[in-house]
N, CA, C and O atoms as a GROMACS GRO file, in nm:
protein
  404
    1MET      N    1   0.085  -0.118   0.000
    1MET     CA    2   0.000   0.000   0.000
    1MET      C    3   0.089   0.125   0.000
    1MET      O    4   0.199   0.124   0.056
    2THR      N    5   0.041   0.230  -0.063
    2THR     CA    6   0.120   0.352  -0.074
    2THR      C    7   0.040   0.475  -0.032
    2THR      O    8  -0.083   0.473  -0.028
    3ILE      N    9   0.112   0.581  -0.001
    3ILE     CA   10   0.055   0.712   0.028
    3ILE      C   11   0.121   0.809  -0.069
    3ILE      O   12   0.244   0.814  -0.077
    4THR      N   13   0.041   0.886  -0.142
    4THR     CA   14   0.097   0.979  -0.239
    4THR      C   15   0.046   1.119  -0.212
    4THR      O   16  -0.072   1.140  -0.186
    5ALA      N   17   0.138   1.216  -0.217
    5ALA     CA   18   0.102   1.357  -0.203
    5ALA      C   19   0.202   1.440  -0.280
    5ALA      O   20   0.323   1.422  -0.266
    6ASN      N   21   0.152   1.532  -0.360
    6ASN     CA   22   0.238   1.627  -0.432
    6ASN      C   23   0.353   1.559  -0.505
    6ASN      O   24   0.467   1.604  -0.496
    7ASN      N   25   0.324   1.451  -0.577
    7ASN     CA   26   0.422   1.380  -0.659
    7ASN      C   27   0.527   1.303  -0.578
    7ASN      O   28   0.630   1.266  -0.634
    8ILE      N   29   0.502   1.279  -0.450
    8ILE     CA   30   0.590   1.196  -0.367
    8ILE      C   31   0.508   1.076  -0.321
    8ILE      O   32   0.396   1.092  -0.272
    9THR      N   33   0.562   0.956  -0.335
    9THR     CA   34   0.492   0.835  -0.293
    9THR      C   35   0.566   0.772  -0.176
    9THR      O   36   0.688   0.759  -0.179
   10GLY      N   37   0.491   0.733  -0.073
   10GLY     CA   38   0.546   0.665   0.042
   10GLY      C   39   0.497   0.521   0.046
   10GLY      O   40   0.381   0.495   0.015
   11HIS      N   41   0.583   0.429   0.085
   11HIS     CA   42   0.551   0.287   0.087
   11HIS      C   43   0.534   0.238   0.231
   11HIS      O   44   0.626   0.247   0.312
   12LEU      N   45   0.417   0.187   0.260
   12LEU     CA   46   0.388   0.134   0.393
   12LEU      C   47   0.455  -0.001   0.413
   12LEU      O   48   0.491  -0.069   0.316
   13GLY      N   49   0.471  -0.040   0.540
   13GLY     CA   50   0.527  -0.170   0.572
   13GLY      C   51   0.679  -0.174   0.566
   13GLY      O   52   0.738  -0.281   0.556
   14MET      N   53   0.742  -0.055   0.574
   14MET     CA   54   0.888  -0.051   0.566
   14MET      C   55   0.949   0.017   0.688
   14MET      O   56   1.061   0.068   0.680
   15GLY      N   57   0.876   0.018   0.800
   15GLY     CA   58   0.934   0.069   0.924
   15GLY      C   59   0.863   0.186   0.988
   15GLY      O   60   0.881   0.210   1.108
   16LEU      N   61   0.783   0.260   0.913
   16LEU     CA   62   0.711   0.373   0.972
   16LEU      C   63   0.562   0.342   0.979
   16LEU      O   64   0.506   0.274   0.892
   17ALA      N   65   0.498   0.393   1.084
   17ALA     CA   66   0.352   0.382   1.096
   17ALA      C   67   0.288   0.468   0.986
   17ALA      O   68   0.352   0.560   0.935
   18PRO      N   69   0.164   0.439   0.949
   18PRO     CA   70   0.098   0.514   0.841
   18PRO      C   71   0.102   0.666   0.859
   18PRO      O   72   0.132   0.737   0.763
   19ARG      N   73   0.072   0.717   0.979
   19ARG     CA   74   0.071   0.862   0.999
   19ARG      C   75   0.213   0.920   0.999
   19ARG      O   76   0.233   1.034   0.957
   20GLU      N   77   0.311   0.843   1.045
   20GLU     CA   78   0.451   0.887   1.039
   20GLU      C   79   0.496   0.897   0.893
   20GLU      O   80   0.564   0.992   0.855
   21LEU      N   81   0.456   0.798   0.814
   21LEU     CA   82   0.491   0.801   0.672
   21LEU      C   83   0.421   0.919   0.603
   21LEU      O   84   0.481   0.986   0.519
   22GLU      N   85   0.296   0.943   0.637
   22GLU     CA   86   0.222   1.054   0.576
   22GLU      C   87   0.288   1.188   0.604
   22GLU      O   88   0.302   1.270   0.512
   23VAL      N   89   0.329   1.213   0.728
   23VAL     CA   90   0.396   1.341   0.757
   23VAL      C   91   0.532   1.348   0.687
   23VAL      O   92   0.575   1.456   0.646
   24THR      N   93   0.599   1.235   0.672
   24THR     CA   94   0.727   1.232   0.601
   24THR      C   95   0.708   1.264   0.454
   24THR      O   96   0.786   1.340   0.397
   25VAL      N   97   0.605   1.208   0.392
   25VAL     CA   98   0.574   1.237   0.252
   25VAL      C   99   0.543   1.385   0.234
   25VAL      O  100   0.591   1.449   0.140
   26LEU      N  101   0.462   1.440   0.325
   26LEU     CA  102   0.426   1.582   0.315
   26LEU      C  103   0.546   1.672   0.342
   26LEU      O  104   0.559   1.778   0.280
   27ALA      N  105   0.633   1.632   0.434
   27ALA     CA  106   0.756   1.709   0.458
   27ALA      C  107   0.845   1.707   0.334
   27ALA      O  108   0.907   1.807   0.299
   28ALA      N  109   0.851   1.592   0.267
   28ALA     CA  110   0.929   1.581   0.144
   28ALA      C  111   0.870   1.665   0.032
   28ALA      O  112   0.939   1.700  -0.064
   29SER      N  113   0.741   1.698   0.044
   29SER     CA  114   0.673   1.783  -0.054
   29SER      C  115   0.694   1.931  -0.026
   29SER      O  116   0.632   2.016  -0.088
   30ASP      N  117   0.783   1.961   0.069
   30ASP     CA  118   0.821   2.098   0.104
   30ASP      C  119   0.710   2.177   0.173
   30ASP      O  120   0.697   2.298   0.154
   31LEU      N  121   0.629   2.107   0.254
   31LEU     CA  122   0.526   2.175   0.332
   31LEU      C  123   0.580   2.205   0.472
   31LEU      O  124   0.663   2.131   0.524
   32THR      N  125   0.532   2.313   0.530
   32THR     CA  126   0.569   2.347   0.667
   32THR      C  127   0.489   2.260   0.764
   32THR      O  128   0.396   2.191   0.724
   33ILE      N  129   0.527   2.265   0.890
   33ILE     CA  130   0.454   2.189   0.991
   33ILE      C  131   0.309   2.233   0.998
   33ILE      O  132   0.220   2.150   1.009
   34LYS      N  133   0.284   2.364   0.991
   34LYS     CA  134   0.146   2.414   0.993
   34LYS      C  135   0.068   2.366   0.871
   34LYS      O  136  -0.048   2.326   0.884
   35GLN      N  137   0.131   2.368   0.753
   35GLN     CA  138   0.064   2.323   0.632
   35GLN      C  139   0.034   2.173   0.637
   35GLN      O  140  -0.071   2.128   0.592
   36ILE      N  141   0.128   2.096   0.692
   36ILE     CA  142   0.107   1.952   0.708
   36ILE      C  143  -0.012   1.928   0.800
   36ILE      O  144  -0.097   1.844   0.772
   37GLY      N  145  -0.017   2.002   0.910
   37GLY     CA  146  -0.129   1.989   1.004
   37GLY      C  147  -0.262   2.017   0.938
   37GLY      O  148  -0.359   1.943   0.957
   38ARG      N  149  -0.268   2.124   0.859
   38ARG     CA  150  -0.393   2.157   0.788
   38ARG      C  151  -0.430   2.047   0.690
   38ARG      O  152  -0.547   2.007   0.682
   39GLU      N  153  -0.332   1.998   0.617
   39GLU     CA  154  -0.356   1.892   0.517
   39GLU      C  155  -0.410   1.764   0.582
   39GLU      O  156  -0.498   1.698   0.528
   40MET      N  157  -0.354   1.730   0.699
   40MET     CA  158  -0.392   1.607   0.768
   40MET      C  159  -0.508   1.625   0.866
   40MET      O  160  -0.564   1.527   0.914
   41GLY      N  161  -0.543   1.750   0.896
   41GLY     CA  162  -0.650   1.775   0.992
   41GLY      C  163  -0.608   1.750   1.136
   41GLY      O  164  -0.689   1.708   1.219
   42ILE      N  165  -0.479   1.776   1.165
   42ILE     CA  166  -0.427   1.758   1.300
   42ILE      C  167  -0.352   1.884   1.341
   42ILE      O  168  -0.323   1.970   1.258
   43SER      N  169  -0.321   1.896   1.470
   43SER     CA  170  -0.253   2.015   1.520
   43SER      C  171  -0.104   2.011   1.481
   43SER      O  172  -0.047   1.904   1.461
   44PRO      N  173  -0.042   2.129   1.472
   44PRO     CA  174   0.102   2.132   1.446
   44PRO      C  175   0.181   2.054   1.551
   44PRO      O  176   0.283   1.993   1.519
   45ARG      N  177   0.135   2.055   1.674
   45ARG     CA  178   0.202   1.980   1.781
   45ARG      C  179   0.202   1.830   1.751
   45ARG      O  180   0.301   1.761   1.774
   46THR      N  181   0.088   1.780   1.701
   46THR     CA  182   0.078   1.638   1.665
   46THR      C  183   0.168   1.607   1.547
   46THR      O  184   0.229   1.500   1.542
   47VAL      N  185   0.178   1.700   1.451
   47VAL     CA  186   0.269   1.683   1.338
   47VAL      C  187   0.412   1.670   1.390
   47VAL      O  188   0.486   1.581   1.348
   48GLU      N  189   0.450   1.759   1.481
   48GLU     CA  190   0.585   1.755   1.538
   48GLU      C  191   0.612   1.621   1.606
   48GLU      O  192   0.722   1.566   1.594
   49LYS      N  193   0.513   1.568   1.676
   49LYS     CA  194   0.528   1.439   1.745
   49LYS      C  195   0.547   1.326   1.643
   49LYS      O  196   0.634   1.240   1.661
   50ARG      N  197   0.467   1.326   1.537
   50ARG     CA  198   0.479   1.222   1.433
   50ARG      C  199   0.617   1.231   1.365
   50ARG      O  200   0.680   1.128   1.339
   51LEU      N  201   0.662   1.353   1.337
   51LEU     CA  202   0.794   1.371   1.276
   51LEU      C  203   0.905   1.325   1.370
   51LEU      O  204   1.001   1.262   1.327
   52GLU      N  205   0.890   1.357   1.498
   52GLU     CA  206   0.988   1.315   1.598
   52GLU      C  207   0.996   1.163   1.605
   52GLU      O  208   1.106   1.107   1.610
   53ASP      N  209   0.881   1.095   1.603
   53ASP     CA  210   0.879   0.949   1.607
   53ASP      C  211   0.945   0.890   1.481
   53ASP      O  212   1.021   0.794   1.490
   54ALA      N  213   0.916   0.949   1.366
   54ALA     CA  214   0.974   0.901   1.240
   54ALA      C  215   1.125   0.924   1.239
   54ALA      O  216   1.201   0.838   1.196
   55ARG      N  217   1.168   1.041   1.286
   55ARG     CA  218   1.313   1.070   1.293
   55ARG      C  219   1.384   0.970   1.384
   55ARG      O  220   1.491   0.922   1.350
   56PHE      N  221   1.324   0.940   1.497
   56PHE     CA  222   1.383   0.845   1.591
   56PHE      C  223   1.398   0.707   1.525
   56PHE      O  224   1.503   0.644   1.535
   57LYS      N  225   1.293   0.662   1.457
   57LYS     CA  226   1.296   0.530   1.394
   57LYS      C  227   1.402   0.521   1.283
   57LYS      O  228   1.462   0.415   1.263
   58LEU      N  229   1.424   0.632   1.212
   58LEU     CA  230   1.520   0.630   1.103
   58LEU      C  231   1.657   0.684   1.142
   58LEU      O  232   1.749   0.685   1.061
   59GLY      N  233   1.671   0.728   1.268
   59GLY     CA  234   1.800   0.778   1.316
   59GLY      C  235   1.838   0.913   1.260
   59GLY      O  236   1.957   0.942   1.244
   60ALA      N  237   1.739   0.997   1.229
   60ALA     CA  238   1.765   1.130   1.173
   60ALA      C  239   1.750   1.236   1.281
   60ALA      O  240   1.668   1.221   1.373
   61LYS      N  241   1.829   1.343   1.270
   61LYS     CA  242   1.824   1.451   1.369
   61LYS      C  243   1.732   1.565   1.327
   61LYS      O  244   1.678   1.636   1.412
   62THR      N  245   1.713   1.584   1.198
   62THR     CA  246   1.634   1.696   1.147
   62THR      C  247   1.529   1.646   1.049
   62THR      O  248   1.531   1.531   1.007
   63MET      N  249   1.435   1.736   1.012
   63MET     CA  250   1.334   1.700   0.914
   63MET      C  251   1.400   1.673   0.778
   63MET      O  252   1.361   1.581   0.707
   64ARG      N  253   1.501   1.754   0.743
   64ARG     CA  254   1.574   1.731   0.618
   64ARG      C  255   1.642   1.594   0.622
   64ARG      O  256   1.638   1.520   0.524
   65GLY      N  257   1.704   1.560   0.735
   65GLY     CA  258   1.767   1.430   0.750
   65GLY      C  259   1.668   1.316   0.739
   65GLY      O  260   1.698   1.212   0.681
   66LEU      N  261   1.548   1.336   0.794
   66LEU     CA  262   1.442   1.236   0.786
   66LEU      C  263   1.405   1.210   0.640
   66LEU      O  264   1.396   1.095   0.597
   67VAL      N  265   1.384   1.317   0.564
   67VAL     CA  266   1.345   1.303   0.424
   67VAL      C  267   1.457   1.234   0.345
   67VAL      O  268   1.430   1.144   0.264
   68MET      N  269   1.580   1.275   0.368
   68MET     CA  270   1.694   1.214   0.297
   68MET      C  271   1.706   1.066   0.329
   68MET      O  272   1.728   0.984   0.240
   69GLU      N  273   1.692   1.030   0.456
   69GLU     CA  274   1.703   0.890   0.497
   69GLU      C  275   1.586   0.808   0.442
   69GLU      O  276   1.605   0.693   0.401
   70ALA      N  277   1.467   0.866   0.439
   70ALA     CA  278   1.350   0.796   0.384
   70ALA      C  279   1.370   0.769   0.234
   70ALA      O  280   1.336   0.661   0.186
   71PHE      N  281   1.425   0.866   0.161
   71PHE     CA  282   1.457   0.844   0.020
   71PHE      C  283   1.563   0.735   0.005
   71PHE      O  284   1.550   0.646  -0.078
   72ARG      N  285   1.668   0.743   0.087
   72ARG     CA  286   1.778   0.647   0.079
   72ARG      C  287   1.731   0.504   0.103
   72ARG      O  288   1.777   0.412   0.036
   73ARG      N  289   1.640   0.487   0.199
   73ARG     CA  290   1.590   0.354   0.232
   73ARG      C  291   1.477   0.307   0.140
   73ARG      O  292   1.433   0.192   0.150
   74GLY      N  293   1.431   0.394   0.053
   74GLY     CA  294   1.323   0.356  -0.038
   74GLY      C  295   1.184   0.365   0.022
   74GLY      O  296   1.088   0.314  -0.036
   75LEU      N  297   1.172   0.430   0.139
   75LEU     CA  298   1.040   0.449   0.199
   75LEU      C  299   0.956   0.547   0.119
   75LEU      O  300   0.834   0.533   0.110
   76ILE      N  301   1.022   0.647   0.061
   76ILE     CA  302   0.954   0.745  -0.023
   76ILE      C  303   1.030   0.758  -0.155
   76ILE      O  304   1.150   0.733  -0.162
   77ALA      N  305   0.957   0.796  -0.258
   77ALA     CA  306   1.016   0.813  -0.390
   77ALA      C  307   0.934   0.916  -0.467
   77ALA      O  308   0.818   0.942  -0.434
   78ILE      N  309   0.995   0.972  -0.569
   78ILE     CA  310   0.921   1.063  -0.655
   78ILE      C  311   0.826   0.978  -0.737
   78ILE      O  312   0.867   0.880  -0.799
   79ALA      N  313   0.699   1.015  -0.738
   79ALA     CA  314   0.598   0.938  -0.809
   79ALA      C  315   0.624   0.943  -0.959
   79ALA      O  316   0.666   1.045  -1.013
   80ALA      N  317   0.600   0.832  -1.024
   80ALA     CA  318   0.621   0.826  -1.169
   80ALA      C  319   0.520   0.917  -1.238
   80ALA      O  320   0.403   0.921  -1.202
   81THR      N  321   0.568   0.989  -1.336
   81THR     CA  322   0.479   1.073  -1.416
   81THR      C  323   0.466   1.010  -1.554
   81THR      O  324   0.564   0.957  -1.607
   82PRO      N  325   0.346   1.016  -1.611
   82PRO     CA  326   0.329   0.955  -1.743
   82PRO      C  327   0.410   1.029  -1.848
   82PRO      O  328   0.428   1.150  -1.837
   83PRO      N  329   0.459   0.959  -1.948
   83PRO     CA  330   0.538   1.026  -2.052
   83PRO      C  331   0.452   1.125  -2.130
   83PRO      O  332   0.331   1.106  -2.145
   84ALA      N  333   0.515   1.229  -2.178
   84ALA     CA  334   0.443   1.330  -2.256
   84ALA      C  335   0.398   1.269  -2.388
   84ALA      O  336   0.472   1.193  -2.451
   85LEU      N  337   0.277   1.303  -2.427
   85LEU     CA  338   0.225   1.255  -2.555
   85LEU      C  339   0.282   1.339  -2.668
   85LEU      O  340   0.305   1.458  -2.651
   86PRO      N  341   0.305   1.278  -2.783
   86PRO     CA  342   0.356   1.357  -2.895
   86PRO      C  343   0.254   1.460  -2.941
   86PRO      O  344   0.134   1.439  -2.927
   87ASP      N  345   0.303   1.569  -2.996
   87ASP     CA  346   0.217   1.675  -3.046
   87ASP      C  347   0.149   1.626  -3.173
   87ASP      O  348   0.217   1.597  -3.272
   88PRO      N  349   0.013   1.616  -3.173
   88PRO     CA  350  -0.056   1.564  -3.292
   88PRO      C  351  -0.042   1.655  -3.414
   88PRO      O  352  -0.063   1.610  -3.526
   89LYS      N  353  -0.009   1.782  -3.395
   89LYS     CA  354   0.005   1.876  -3.505
   89LYS      C  355   0.140   1.862  -3.575
   89LYS      O  356   0.156   1.909  -3.688
   90HIS      N  357   0.237   1.799  -3.509
   90HIS     CA  358   0.372   1.785  -3.564
   90HIS      C  359   0.376   1.668  -3.661
   90HIS      O  360   0.339   1.556  -3.625
   91GLN      N  361   0.420   1.693  -3.782
   91GLN     CA  362   0.435   1.588  -3.882
   91GLN      C  363   0.577   1.532  -3.874
   91GLN      O  364   0.674   1.604  -3.895
   92ALA      N  365   0.588   1.405  -3.844
   92ALA     CA  366   0.719   1.341  -3.836
   92ALA      C  367   0.778   1.327  -3.976
   92ALA      O  368   0.708   1.299  -4.073
   93THR      N  369   0.908   1.346  -3.983
   93THR     CA  370   0.980   1.324  -4.109
   93THR      C  371   1.091   1.225  -4.084
   93THR      O  372   1.122   1.192  -3.969
   94GLU      N  373   1.150   1.178  -4.192
   94GLU     CA  374   1.258   1.081  -4.175
   94GLU      C  375   1.380   1.143  -4.110
   94GLU      O  376   1.470   1.071  -4.066
   95HIS      N  377   1.387   1.278  -4.102
   95HIS     CA  378   1.504   1.346  -4.047
   95HIS      C  379   1.480   1.400  -3.906
   95HIS      O  380   1.567   1.469  -3.852
   96ASP      N  381   1.364   1.370  -3.845
   96ASP     CA  382   1.340   1.418  -3.709
   96ASP      C  383   1.448   1.367  -3.614
   96ASP      O  384   1.476   1.248  -3.606
   97GLY      N  385   1.508   1.461  -3.542
   97GLY     CA  386   1.609   1.425  -3.444
   97GLY      C  387   1.745   1.395  -3.502
   97GLY      O  388   1.835   1.354  -3.428
   98VAL      N  389   1.764   1.414  -3.630
   98VAL     CA  390   1.892   1.388  -3.694
   98VAL      C  391   1.956   1.521  -3.732
   98VAL      O  392   1.892   1.605  -3.796
   99PHE      N  393   2.080   1.539  -3.692
   99PHE     CA  394   2.153   1.662  -3.728
   99PHE      C  395   2.231   1.634  -3.855
   99PHE      O  396   2.310   1.540  -3.862
  100ILE      N  397   2.208   1.717  -3.956
  100ILE     CA  398   2.280   1.702  -4.083
  100ILE      C  399   2.365   1.826  -4.101
  100ILE      O  400   2.313   1.937  -4.102
  101ALA      N  401   2.497   1.805  -4.115
  101ALA     CA  402   2.590   1.918  -4.128
  101ALA      C  403   2.618   1.951  -4.272
  101ALA      O  404   2.694   2.043  -4.301
   0.00000   0.00000   0.00000
C-alpha cells in the first residue's frame, strides 16, 4: 500500500507507521509543519510528534535528514509521471532528431 502527495509516494510496511509516513511524505513535498497539520486535519504539535517518532525510527536529527534517509531507504520516492504525448500537429519526417551538417 502507498501514500501519495504532491508527486511523492510513500511505501507502507517498511518501518514507519501510516501517519509517520504521511507526515514524512508531506515534509518531502516541502510543506511546513502548519501546512502539514492543515492537510492532515491535526494540530502542528501532533505533526511535530509524528515527525519526531519518524526521525527516531530512522535515526535522523532533522526534518531534512528524515526526508533524505527515507529516500535512501526507499520508503519514499518521486511518483512516476506519465510520458508526454507527442504533439498531434507535428508531422514526423525521416530526419526528425537527426543533425545534418
